[in-house]
C-alpha positions as CSV (number, residue, x, y, z in Angstrom):
1,X,25.1,-30.3,39.1
2,X,25.1,-28.0,37.0
3,X,27.9,-29.0,34.5
4,X,25.7,-31.9,34.0
5,X,22.3,-30.6,33.5
6,X,24.2,-28.0,30.5
7,X,26.1,-31.6,29.1
8,X,22.4,-32.9,29.2
9,X,20.9,-30.1,27.6
10,X,23.4,-29.9,24.7
11,X,23.5,-33.4,23.8
12,X,20.2,-32.9,23.0
13,X,19.8,-29.9,21.1
14,X,22.6,-31.6,19.2
15,X,20.8,-34.9,18.6
16,X,17.5,-32.4,17.5
17,X,20.0,-30.2,15.3
18,X,20.6,-33.7,13.8
19,X,17.1,-35.7,13.2
20,X,15.7,-32.5,11.2
21,X,18.9,-31.8,9.3
22,X,18.5,-33.0,5.2
23,X,14.3,-33.5,6.5
24,X,12.4,-31.7,3.7
25,X,9.2,-29.1,4.9
26,X,6.2,-31.0,4.7
27,X,4.8,-29.1,1.3
28,X,5.3,-29.0,-1.3
29,X,4.4,-26.0,-3.9
30,X,4.7,-26.3,-7.7
31,X,3.3,-24.7,-10.7
32,X,1.2,-27.3,-13.1
33,X,1.6,-25.7,-15.7
34,X,4.3,-23.6,-16.8
35,X,4.8,-24.3,-20.2
36,X,1.0,-23.0,-21.0
37,X,1.0,-19.9,-19.3
38,X,-0.5,-16.5,-21.4
39,X,-2.3,-13.6,-21.6
40,X,-6.0,-15.4,-21.0
41,X,-5.0,-18.0,-19.6
42,X,-4.1,-18.9,-16.1
43,X,-1.2,-20.6,-13.6
44,X,-1.9,-23.6,-11.5
45,X,-0.2,-23.9,-8.5
46,X,-0.4,-27.1,-5.6
47,X,0.5,-27.4,-2.4
48,X,0.8,-30.7,-1.7
49,X,1.0,-30.8,2.6
50,X,1.6,-33.8,4.2
51,X,-0.7,-33.0,6.8
52,X,-3.5,-33.0,4.5
53,X,-5.1,-30.2,6.9
54,X,-7.9,-28.7,5.4
55,X,-7.6,-25.8,8.0
56,X,-4.8,-24.3,7.0
57,X,-4.8,-20.7,5.3
58,X,-2.6,-20.5,1.6
59,X,-3.2,-17.4,-0.4
60,X,-1.1,-15.9,-3.3
61,X,-0.1,-12.4,-3.8
62,X,0.3,-11.3,-7.6
63,X,0.1,-8.1,-9.1
64,X,-0.6,-6.3,-5.8
65,X,-3.9,-9.2,-5.7
66,X,-4.1,-11.5,-2.5
67,X,-6.2,-14.6,-3.0
68,X,-7.0,-18.1,-1.2
69,X,-5.9,-21.5,-1.8
70,X,-8.7,-23.9,-2.4
71,X,-8.6,-27.5,-0.9
72,X,-9.7,-30.0,-3.4
73,X,-8.5,-34.1,-3.8
74,X,-6.2,-33.3,-0.2
75,X,-4.1,-30.7,-1.9
76,X,-4.3,-26.8,-1.6
77,X,-5.3,-25.1,-5.1
78,X,-4.8,-21.5,-6.4
79,X,-5.3,-20.6,-10.4
80,X,-4.9,-17.3,-10.8
81,X,-6.2,-15.4,-14.6
82,X,-3.8,-13.9,-16.3
83,X,-5.4,-11.0,-18.2
84,X,-6.3,-10.8,-22.0
85,X,-3.5,-7.5,-21.9
86,X,-0.9,-9.2,-19.5
87,X,2.5,-8.2,-21.4
88,X,4.9,-11.8,-22.1
89,X,7.7,-11.6,-19.9
90,X,8.8,-12.8,-16.9
91,X,6.7,-12.5,-13.4
92,X,6.5,-13.7,-9.9
93,X,4.0,-14.4,-7.6
94,X,4.6,-15.0,-3.6
95,X,2.4,-17.4,-1.4
96,X,2.2,-17.3,2.2
97,X,0.3,-19.3,5.1
98,X,-0.8,-16.9,7.5
99,X,0.8,-13.9,6.3
100,X,4.1,-15.7,6.4
101,X,5.5,-16.0,2.7
102,X,6.7,-19.7,2.3
103,X,8.4,-18.9,-0.6
104,X,8.8,-16.9,-4.3
105,X,7.6,-18.3,-7.6
106,X,8.8,-17.4,-10.8
107,X,7.1,-17.9,-14.5
108,X,7.2,-16.7,-18.3
109,X,4.2,-15.1,-19.5
110,X,4.2,-16.6,-23.5
111,X,2.8,-14.9,-26.0
112,X,-0.4,-16.7,-28.3
113,X,-1.2,-16.1,-31.6
114,X,-5.2,-15.7,-31.6
115,X,-8.0,-16.0,-34.4
116,X,-8.9,-12.7,-35.5
117,X,-12.3,-12.1,-36.8
118,X,-13.5,-8.4,-38.1
119,X,-16.5,-6.6,-37.5
120,X,-18.1,-3.4,-39.1
121,X,-18.5,-0.3,-37.4
122,X,-21.6,-0.7,-35.3
123,X,-24.6,1.4,-35.1
124,X,-24.7,4.4,-33.1
125,X,-26.6,3.9,-29.3
126,X,-28.7,6.5,-28.3
127,X,-27.9,7.4,-24.6
128,X,-30.5,5.6,-22.7
129,X,-29.0,2.0,-23.8
130,X,-25.6,3.2,-23.4
131,X,-26.0,4.1,-19.7
132,X,-28.0,0.5,-19.1
133,X,-24.7,-1.1,-20.6
134,X,-22.8,0.4,-17.9
135,X,-25.2,0.1,-15.2
136,X,-25.9,-3.9,-16.0
137,X,-21.8,-3.7,-16.1
138,X,-21.5,-2.5,-12.6
139,X,-24.1,-4.6,-11.2
140,X,-22.7,-8.1,-12.5
141,X,-18.9,-6.3,-11.5
142,X,-20.1,-6.3,-7.4
143,X,-21.6,-10.3,-7.8
144,X,-18.2,-11.1,-9.2
145,X,-16.3,-9.7,-6.2
146,X,-18.1,-12.1,-3.7
147,X,-15.4,-14.5,-3.3
148,X,-15.7,-15.9,-0.3
149,X,-17.5,-18.9,-0.4
150,X,-15.5,-22.3,-0.3
151,X,-14.9,-24.6,-3.4
152,X,-18.2,-26.5,-3.4
153,X,-17.4,-27.6,-6.8
154,X,-16.8,-31.9,-7.3
155,X,-15.7,-31.6,-10.7
156,X,-16.9,-30.3,-13.9
157,X,-18.6,-31.1,-16.9
158,X,-19.6,-28.9,-20.4
159,X,-23.4,-27.4,-19.8
160,X,-24.5,-28.5,-23.3
161,X,-25.1,-32.2,-25.2
162,X,-24.2,-30.5,-28.4
163,X,-19.8,-29.6,-28.4
164,X,-19.5,-28.1,-31.2
165,X,-18.4,-24.6,-30.9
166,X,-19.1,-21.9,-33.8
167,X,-16.5,-18.7,-31.4
168,X,-13.3,-19.7,-29.9
169,X,-12.2,-18.4,-26.6
170,X,-9.4,-15.9,-27.2
171,X,-10.8,-14.7,-30.6
172,X,-9.8,-11.1,-31.0
173,X,-12.8,-9.0,-32.9
174,X,-11.7,-5.7,-34.6
175,X,-13.6,-2.8,-35.0
176,X,-12.9,-0.1,-37.3
177,X,-11.7,2.3,-33.9
178,X,-11.2,-0.2,-31.2
179,X,-10.7,-4.2,-30.3
180,X,-11.7,-7.2,-28.0
181,X,-11.5,-10.2,-27.0
182,X,-13.9,-13.2,-26.8
183,X,-13.9,-13.6,-22.9
184,X,-16.3,-17.1,-23.3
185,X,-16.8,-19.8,-25.6
186,X,-20.0,-19.9,-28.3
187,X,-21.3,-23.6,-28.4
188,X,-24.3,-24.4,-31.1
189,X,-27.2,-24.7,-29.6
190,X,-29.9,-25.4,-31.1
191,X,-33.3,-23.1,-29.9
192,X,-34.3,-24.3,-25.8
193,X,-32.0,-26.8,-25.8
194,X,-31.6,-27.7,-22.7
195,X,-28.2,-25.5,-20.7
196,X,-27.3,-27.6,-17.5
197,X,-25.1,-26.4,-14.3
198,X,-20.9,-26.8,-15.2
199,X,-20.7,-28.3,-11.8
200,X,-22.1,-28.0,-8.3
201,X,-22.3,-24.5,-6.9
202,X,-25.0,-21.5,-6.0
203,X,-27.0,-19.5,-8.3
204,X,-26.0,-15.8,-7.8
205,X,-27.6,-14.0,-10.3
206,X,-30.6,-14.8,-13.1
207,X,-32.1,-11.5,-14.8
208,X,-31.9,-10.1,-18.7
209,X,-29.5,-7.7,-20.3
210,X,-29.2,-5.9,-23.0
211,X,-26.3,-7.6,-24.4
212,X,-26.2,-10.6,-22.7
213,X,-30.2,-11.2,-22.9
214,X,-30.9,-13.5,-19.9
215,X,-27.8,-14.5,-18.3
216,X,-27.2,-17.0,-15.2
217,X,-24.4,-17.0,-13.3
218,X,-23.6,-19.7,-10.1
219,X,-20.9,-19.4,-7.6
220,X,-18.8,-22.6,-7.3
221,X,-16.8,-21.3,-4.7
222,X,-13.0,-19.4,-4.5
223,X,-14.1,-16.9,-6.6
224,X,-14.6,-19.1,-9.5
225,X,-18.0,-18.2,-11.6
226,X,-19.4,-19.7,-14.5
227,X,-22.1,-17.6,-17.1
228,X,-24.4,-18.4,-19.4
229,X,-26.1,-16.2,-21.9
230,X,-28.1,-15.0,-24.1
231,X,-31.0,-18.2,-22.6
232,X,-34.4,-18.1,-24.2
233,X,-36.2,-19.5,-20.6
234,X,-34.4,-19.4,-17.4
235,X,-35.2,-22.5,-14.9
236,X,-33.9,-21.7,-11.8
237,X,-33.4,-18.7,-9.6
238,X,-30.8,-17.1,-6.8
239,X,-30.0,-18.2,-3.6
240,X,-30.6,-22.2,-5.0
241,X,-28.0,-25.1,-4.6
242,X,-27.8,-26.8,-7.8
243,X,-25.8,-29.8,-8.5
244,X,-23.2,-30.3,-11.4
245,X,-25.6,-31.5,-14.4
246,X,-28.5,-30.0,-13.7
247,X,-30.5,-28.0,-15.6
248,X,-30.7,-24.5,-15.4
249,X,-32.4,-22.9,-18.9
250,X,-33.2,-23.0,-22.2
251,X,-30.3,-22.1,-25.2
252,X,-32.0,-18.9,-26.9
253,X,-30.9,-15.6,-29.3
254,X,-31.5,-12.8,-26.6
255,X,-29.7,-9.7,-26.1
256,X,-27.1,-9.1,-28.5
257,X,-26.7,-12.8,-29.7
258,X,-26.2,-11.4,-33.7
259,X,-25.2,-14.5,-35.4
260,X,-28.3,-16.6,-34.4
261,X,-29.5,-19.1,-31.1
262,X,-25.9,-20.2,-29.6
263,X,-24.9,-20.2,-25.9
264,X,-22.2,-18.2,-24.7
265,X,-20.6,-19.8,-21.8
266,X,-18.0,-18.1,-19.9
267,X,-15.4,-19.0,-16.9
268,X,-14.4,-16.2,-14.4
269,X,-12.0,-16.3,-11.5
270,X,-11.3,-13.6,-9.6
271,X,-14.1,-11.2,-11.8
272,X,-11.1,-11.8,-14.6
273,X,-12.9,-14.8,-18.1
274,X,-10.7,-17.5,-18.4
275,X,-10.5,-20.1,-21.0
276,X,-14.0,-22.3,-20.4
277,X,-12.3,-25.4,-22.0
278,X,-9.3,-25.1,-21.1
279,X,-10.1,-24.6,-17.0
280,X,-12.8,-27.8,-16.9
281,X,-9.5,-30.0,-18.8
282,X,-7.6,-29.2,-16.3
283,X,-9.8,-29.5,-12.5
284,X,-10.9,-32.5,-14.0
285,X,-7.4,-34.3,-14.9
286,X,-6.2,-33.0,-11.2
């Protein structure tokens, strides 16, 4: 009798192994933009899970930073921002499920040629203004640290009807003693031109700062924020849920908008800027 039980168990085990042999895992993981990764850009990762379970707990680790995937259009996505100051070369990111490693993905960051714009020496600022700028900068950093909200968006749109770009994202702006990269896209705008929310979200902040002037920040969930800067008038308030294309402000020339009225538009992911136009194009093509 015991031999029969053991034999039956053995046959069942062999059948189980045979049924699982050659089967692929119930998910596939890929980098969606392997040929277009550069400093100031982003890495896009897609997990196609056959179960389509929105309660999975996928996350990634890159440069010792841990962040979650978001569920969008029946797949799991991560858009991982790359700093302007990242060095070209091979990099790896780890994909986890419930903190258990699923795979490690390798990608190459390639150098990208940027336009260069030379600026004159700025006028010295009094200490009180310098302190104000630093205080406002730290305050905004705190806002972008809120990354716990789910993805609210259902697609993105440009924030203006006018799509004329006056200064591209990533332009290298050089002063006599330093340089920095233009962290947003400047759109030509008439004074008082309507500005619209780029996607669904919750207004995280409105205010007036020394450099940014009147500013609106919208939280779209999953660490993704849009920023609207140099506004003449704000038509929304913190905590308000906004729809894609909803009026939120009017263009202007407030703050350090030395080049005339325009909208400085930014997309930040986990507090790191990415190219707004490239980001919108990618999301809308999913």
